[in-house]
Each structure stands twice: as C-alpha cells, then as structure tokens.
Short mmCIF file of the C-alpha atoms (twelve columns), coordinates in Angstrom:
data_MODEL
# 
_entry.id   MODEL 
# 
loop_
_atom_site.group_PDB 
_atom_site.id 
_atom_site.type_symbol 
_atom_site.label_atom_id 
_atom_site.label_alt_id 
_atom_site.label_comp_id 
_atom_site.label_asym_id 
_atom_site.label_seq_id 
_atom_site.Cartn_x 
_atom_site.Cartn_y 
_atom_site.Cartn_z 
_atom_site.pdbx_PDB_model_num 
ATOM 1   C CA . UNK A 1   -8.857  13.033  1.794   1 
ATOM 2   C CA . UNK A 2   -5.970  10.235  0.594   1 
ATOM 3   C CA . UNK A 3   -5.055  6.196   2.477   1 
ATOM 4   C CA . UNK A 4   -2.749  4.789   2.615   1 
ATOM 5   C CA . UNK A 5   -2.534  0.785   1.540   1 
ATOM 6   C CA . UNK A 6   -0.062  -1.786  2.075   1 
ATOM 7   C CA . UNK A 7   0.590   -4.883  0.803   1 
ATOM 8   C CA . UNK A 8   3.189   -7.397  1.584   1 
ATOM 9   C CA . UNK A 9   3.703   -9.978  -0.888  1 
ATOM 10  C CA . UNK A 10  3.755   -13.486 0.581   1 
ATOM 11  C CA . UNK A 11  1.870   -12.154 3.644   1 
ATOM 12  C CA . UNK A 12  -0.910  -10.287 3.013   1 
ATOM 13  C CA . UNK A 13  -2.331  -7.883  0.432   1 
ATOM 14  C CA . UNK A 14  -5.378  -4.937  0.301   1 
ATOM 15  C CA . UNK A 15  -7.851  -3.975  -2.621  1 
ATOM 16  C CA . UNK A 16  -9.222  -1.767  -3.538  1 
ATOM 17  C CA . UNK A 17  -12.986 -0.879  -3.539  1 
ATOM 18  C CA . UNK A 18  -15.593 1.353   -4.186  1 
ATOM 19  C CA . UNK A 19  -15.004 4.862   -3.107  1 
ATOM 20  C CA . UNK A 20  -10.817 4.355   -3.626  1 
ATOM 21  C CA . UNK A 21  -9.492  5.635   -6.588  1 
ATOM 22  C CA . UNK A 22  -5.885  4.473   -6.858  1 
ATOM 23  C CA . UNK A 23  -3.456  7.493   -7.512  1 
ATOM 24  C CA . UNK A 24  0.166   6.082   -6.908  1 
ATOM 25  C CA . UNK A 25  2.064   3.003   -5.959  1 
ATOM 26  C CA . UNK A 26  5.392   2.217   -4.656  1 
ATOM 27  C CA . UNK A 27  7.713   -0.782  -3.999  1 
ATOM 28  C CA . UNK A 28  9.302   -0.822  -0.380  1 
ATOM 29  C CA . UNK A 29  12.310  -2.423  -1.228  1 
ATOM 30  C CA . UNK A 30  15.090  -2.974  1.918   1 
ATOM 31  C CA . UNK A 31  18.643  -4.193  0.766   1 
ATOM 32  C CA . UNK A 32  17.796  -4.901  -2.787  1 
ATOM 33  C CA . UNK A 33  14.578  -7.006  -1.417  1 
ATOM 34  C CA . UNK A 34  10.908  -6.419  -2.536  1 
ATOM 35  C CA . UNK A 35  9.574   -5.804  1.130   1 
ATOM 36  C CA . UNK A 36  5.938   -3.813  1.319   1 
ATOM 37  C CA . UNK A 37  3.514   -2.247  -1.571  1 
ATOM 38  C CA . UNK A 38  2.039   0.842   -1.005  1 
ATOM 39  C CA . UNK A 39  -0.477  2.277   -2.293  1 
ATOM 40  C CA . UNK A 40  -2.053  6.128   -2.033  1 
ATOM 41  C CA . UNK A 41  -5.712  6.490   -3.155  1 
ATOM 42  C CA . UNK A 42  -8.235  9.149   -2.604  1 
ATOM 43  C CA . UNK A 43  -10.736 8.614   -0.439  1 
ATOM 44  C CA . UNK A 44  -14.083 9.594   -1.774  1 
ATOM 45  C CA . UNK A 45  -16.518 8.585   0.872   1 
ATOM 46  C CA . UNK A 46  -16.969 5.783   3.342   1 
ATOM 47  C CA . UNK A 47  -15.786 2.214   2.171   1 
ATOM 48  C CA . UNK A 48  -14.483 -0.700  3.030   1 
ATOM 49  C CA . UNK A 49  -10.505 -2.316  2.585   1 
ATOM 50  C CA . UNK A 50  -10.221 -5.871  1.901   1 
ATOM 51  C CA . UNK A 51  -7.735  -7.062  3.674   1 
ATOM 52  C CA . UNK A 52  -6.565  -11.047 2.174   1 
ATOM 53  C CA . UNK A 53  -3.530  -13.014 4.616   1 
ATOM 54  C CA . UNK A 54  -2.425  -14.911 2.034   1 
ATOM 55  C CA . UNK A 55  -1.242  -17.751 4.781   1 
ATOM 56  C CA . UNK A 56  -3.020  -20.714 5.614   1 
ATOM 57  C CA . UNK A 57  -4.946  -20.710 6.530   1 
ATOM 58  C CA . UNK A 58  -6.013  -17.398 4.242   1 
ATOM 59  C CA . UNK A 59  -8.675  -14.784 6.056   1 
ATOM 60  C CA . UNK A 60  -10.333 -11.976 4.691   1 
ATOM 61  C CA . UNK A 61  -11.428 -9.195  6.181   1 
ATOM 62  C CA . UNK A 62  -13.290 -5.943  5.276   1 
ATOM 63  C CA . UNK A 63  -12.077 -3.251  7.213   1 
ATOM 64  C CA . UNK A 64  -14.350 -0.163  7.863   1 
ATOM 65  C CA . UNK A 65  -12.020 3.176   6.120   1 
ATOM 66  C CA . UNK A 66  -12.930 4.716   9.214   1 
ATOM 67  C CA . UNK A 67  -10.100 2.947   11.124  1 
ATOM 68  C CA . UNK A 68  -7.560  4.309   8.268   1 
ATOM 69  C CA . UNK A 69  -5.213  6.863   8.411   1 
ATOM 70  C CA . UNK A 70  -6.043  10.255  6.414   1 
ATOM 71  C CA . UNK A 71  -4.640  12.827  4.714   1 
ATOM 72  C CA . UNK A 72  -5.519  16.275  3.856   1 
ATOM 73  C CA . UNK A 73  -3.528  16.208  0.021   1 
ATOM 74  C CA . UNK A 74  -1.593  13.640  -1.196  1 
ATOM 75  C CA . UNK A 75  1.672   15.747  -0.840  1 
ATOM 76  C CA . UNK A 76  0.761   14.450  3.192   1 
ATOM 77  C CA . UNK A 77  1.074   11.266  2.369   1 
ATOM 78  C CA . UNK A 78  3.847   11.025  0.546   1 
ATOM 79  C CA . UNK A 79  5.782   12.619  3.082   1 
ATOM 80  C CA . UNK A 80  4.216   9.948   5.618   1 
ATOM 81  C CA . UNK A 81  5.976   7.101   3.157   1 
ATOM 82  C CA . UNK A 82  8.842   8.837   2.783   1 
ATOM 83  C CA . UNK A 83  8.759   9.133   7.096   1 
ATOM 84  C CA . UNK A 84  7.863   5.139   7.402   1 
ATOM 85  C CA . UNK A 85  10.424  4.272   4.874   1 
ATOM 86  C CA . UNK A 86  13.787  5.836   5.869   1 
ATOM 87  C CA . UNK A 87  15.485  4.199   8.545   1 
ATOM 88  C CA . UNK A 88  18.991  6.638   8.705   1 
ATOM 89  C CA . UNK A 89  21.764  5.132   6.866   1 
ATOM 90  C CA . UNK A 90  20.105  2.126   5.717   1 
ATOM 91  C CA . UNK A 91  19.903  0.661   1.942   1 
ATOM 92  C CA . UNK A 92  16.016  1.717   1.698   1 
ATOM 93  C CA . UNK A 93  14.238  2.982   -2.029  1 
ATOM 94  C CA . UNK A 94  10.746  3.641   -3.255  1 
ATOM 95  C CA . UNK A 95  10.181  2.316   -6.205  1 
ATOM 96  C CA . UNK A 96  7.259   4.205   -8.378  1 
ATOM 97  C CA . UNK A 97  4.884   1.415   -10.202 1 
ATOM 98  C CA . UNK A 98  1.907   1.831   -11.735 1 
ATOM 99  C CA . UNK A 99  -1.166  1.914   -9.490  1 
ATOM 100 C CA . UNK A 100 -3.002  -0.191  -11.959 1 
ATOM 101 C CA . UNK A 101 -0.822  -2.940  -11.257 1 
ATOM 102 C CA . UNK A 102 -0.593  -2.271  -6.920  1 
ATOM 103 C CA . UNK A 103 -1.240  -6.420  -6.399  1 
ATOM 104 C CA . UNK A 104 0.302   -8.060  -9.683  1 
ATOM 105 C CA . UNK A 105 3.696   -9.571  -9.398  1 
ATOM 106 C CA . UNK A 106 6.637   -7.817  -10.592 1 
ATOM 107 C CA . UNK A 107 9.085   -9.242  -13.286 1 
ATOM 108 C CA . UNK A 108 11.708  -10.266 -10.610 1 
ATOM 109 C CA . UNK A 109 9.694   -11.617 -8.281  1 
ATOM 110 C CA . UNK A 110 7.795   -13.554 -10.116 1 
# 
C-alpha cells in the first residue's frame, strides 16, 4: 500500500515515521512558485504520521495512518498526484526531488 504525504513550506509539514518507506518526492510549482511538496511512501504497517503546523503557535499532531487515503500500487498514487496538480491550462508542474530530502529547503527557497 502507498500513501501521499503533503507539506506546505512555511505552513505545515508531515514527517515520515516507522512503517513508512519514502519512495518518490515532488515539488509542486504553480506559476513558478513552490506551493507544496508531496511524498509517495510505502506503508508497511499501521503507524502514525506527524503533522507539524509551522505557524504560531506551533502545534504537533500524530495522525493514525488509517485516516490516510491508500493506493494499492505506486502507479495509483502517481495518478492521484497528477490529478491533484492539473488545472486545465494553468502553469503547474511536479518536479521530482530526492525522497530523502522531502522536508529540506530547496536551493531556490533557501
């Protein structure tokens, strides 16, 4: 099973925990601006995903993986990302990035 985790730099981030193996990561760019990061992770067992609200006051929630949308295979997760990020003729792009650096700043954002 696969899940999609989302982080929005400066707003919130999700962190990979036990039973989640990062597979692919993407930066979602809308008209030249980084809007979100997506991580496709393999779910190897029930776990919790840490969601950290980066705005003041900072809050942390551990969300059980049973509440995440799951995909039988990685192709299903990729299709969902394409669907989520396509808006007609709008200038949107998913840029692959190293899954291990999912929450690290990009050189352009640093």
